[in-house]
N, C-alpha and C positions, 0 to 999 in steps of 0.2 A: 523579466525585464519590464521596466516602466519608462514612459517618456512623456514629455509635455506636448500638448496639442491644443490649439495650433501653434506652430513654431513661428517666431518672427522671421522676417526675410533675411537672407544672408548678409545683405548690405547693412541692415539695421544692427544685426549682431556684431558684425565687424566694427562698426562705428562705436558700439557700446564697449567692446573690449579695448579698443584703442584709447578710449576716454577714461578707463578705470584708474582711480587713485584710491589707495587703501592705507592710510596712516597707521591703522591698527596692526597691519602686517609688520610694519617697521617696529612698532612697539613690542611685538613678540619676537624680535630678531634673535635674541639669545636662544630662545626655545626652538626656533626654526633651525638654528645651527645644531643644537643638540639632536633634533629629529633627523636631520640630514646626515650627521656623522654616524648615527645609529644605522640608518638604512644603507649607507655607503658600504657597509660590510658585506651586504648581499651581492655586490658587484664583483667581488674578488680583487686580486692584486691589480693595481693600476697598470704597471708595466708600460707606461707612456702611451696608453691607448687613447684614441680620439673619442670624444663624447659630445653628444648634442643633447642639451636639456630643453625639451619642448615645454613652453610655459615657464620659462626660467624666472619670471617675475623680477625681483630685485637683485638676483644673482647670488643668493646665499648658497644654493647647492653648487653652483659653479665654483664658488670660493672653496667650499669643502672638497670638491673633486680635485681642484688644482692643488690644494694642500697635500692630497694623497698621491699625486703624481700623474693624474690624467691630464690630457690636453683638451679642455672643455670649451665649447661654444654654446650660445643660447639662442633660442627663438622666443620672442616675446612681442605681443601685439600692443600691450599697454605702453603708450609713449612715456608715461611717468615712470613706470617700473623699469622699462628698458634703459632709460636714462640713468637710473640708479645702478643697474648692472654694469653699464658701460663705464661708469665712474670708478668701478673696481678693476677696470682694465681688460674687460672681456669683449670679444666679438659677439654681438647680439643681433640676430637677423630680425627685422621688424616686418616680416611678410608672412602670409599664411603658409601653413605646412606644405600644401600642394605646390605652391610656387617655389619653395625652397627645393623640394624633391625634383622639380623640373630642371634645376640647374645641374643635376648630375653629381652632387656631392654625396659622399658616403662616410659613415662613422663606424667605429668598432662597437660603440654602445649608444643607444638612444634611450632617454628616460622621459617619462610623462608622469610627474607627481601631481595627483589630483587635477587632471586635465581632461581625460577622456569623457567625463560627464558633461563637459562644456561644449563638446563638438555637436554641431547641428547635423552632421552626417558622419558618424563614427566609422562606418565602413570605408568611405572614401579617404578619410584622414588616415586610417591605419594602413590602407593601401599605399598612401604616400610615405608613411613611416617605414614600410617595408623597403621601399626604394632607397631610403636614407641609411639603412642598416646594411653593411657589407655582408656578403655571404659568410656564414660562420659567426657573425656578430649577434648581439643580443639587444632585446628591448625589455625595459622594466616599467611597469605601470602600477600606480596605486590609485584606488578609487573607492567610493563607498559601496557597500555590499547590500543590495536590495533583497537578497535572498537570505540574509543572516537572521538568526533567531530574534535578535533585538528589533530589527526592522519589521519583522512580521508581527511581533508582539505589540509594538507601539503603533503600527498602522499610520494613520494620518497625523499622529503626534511625533513621529520620527523626526528629529531636528534637522536631518539632512535634506528634507523636502524643501527646496528653495527655488526661487524664480531663476536663479543663475544656473541651476542644474537641469540640463535638458534631457539626459538619458541616465537611467539607473539600471546598472547591470547586476546580475548575480554571478557567482563564480562560473557556473556552467555556461551562461550566455556570453560572457566575456571571452572565456576560453574558446568557445565555438567560433566566435567572430575572428579571433586571432588566427585560428587554424584555417578558417575559410579564406582569409586574405593571403595566406602563405607562410605564416609563422608556425613553429612547433613549440607548444607550451611545455616548459620544463619544471615549473614550480609555482605553487599557490599557497599563500599563508596570510595570516592577519598582519595588519600594518599598525604600528604604534606611533602616535603623535606625542611629543613632549609639549605640554601647554602650561601656562601659568594658572594658579588657583583662581585669579581674578577672571581670566577668560572662561574657565570652566564654569564658574558660578554664574556668569552672565549668560552663557549658552543654556544652562539648565533652567535658569529663571525665565528665559524667553520661551522655552518649550513647555514649562509647567507653570503657567501664570498664577494659579492659586498659591503656589509656594514662593512666588517672586519676592514678596515683602520680607519673608523670613530669610531667604537666600541673600537678599541685599544687606541685611544686618550681618550675616555671616561674612559676606564679602568685605565689609568695612573693617571687620576684626581680624581678617587673615592677611598676612603679608603678601602683597601682590607679586613679590619676586619668587614665591614658592613655585618650583617646577614639578609637574606631575606627569609620569608616564601614563598615557590614556589609551586604553585598548579594551573596548567592549565587544569586540568581535564583528563590528559592522563596518570595518575598513579592511580592504584586502590589498595585498601586493602580489602581482603576477609577473613571472619572468618567462620569456620566450626567446627562441633563437631563429635566425633565418638560415635554413638549410644550405649547405654548400652546393 
């Protein structure tokens, strides 16, 4: 496991997350839907179950879950993103996870897609998530895998080393933390993102600057609408349940 040090103050981080706006996320909307429809299969039949998506952002996963028959709500700190999600007709809580857990609400399923790496205190946040999962319910998390072969080979050139990522888990450390706060881990596998060719080439060019000019030429010649399943083994999906 790796982490940033020193961390910014909790108030500074909260303000930063509340102020986030990301038009590129919206530009990748179709591929976000493809990604979420793919991962939704891991949750099993909806059966009208309640679901909380933590870090719901613009509400795309909420929309996919509703289509499948879940009763979803979101939690999102970004005012801009939460507004987008609410415009789709969803209840979106704009408060920190621990504050929502204190209200006594519980859900059949809680999801955190690419969220746990942003927590300044992952242990306390996952304790709060445990309270939000009803006994017998499940939590699903995706995050980058710092213990993966690609991450170890690339070292400091690994493209997921970003200012916005505060904690970097491997499979063992994330599973250990989930077990310690009260969950029982049931499954671990790699996580596939669907991304556009344009987004992929931009990311690769940013990580390998000597190749950036050549990649820019390729990017101009490749249709930006091309969608690519992207899985190099350095993103993981973990499922766990709250024991009865």
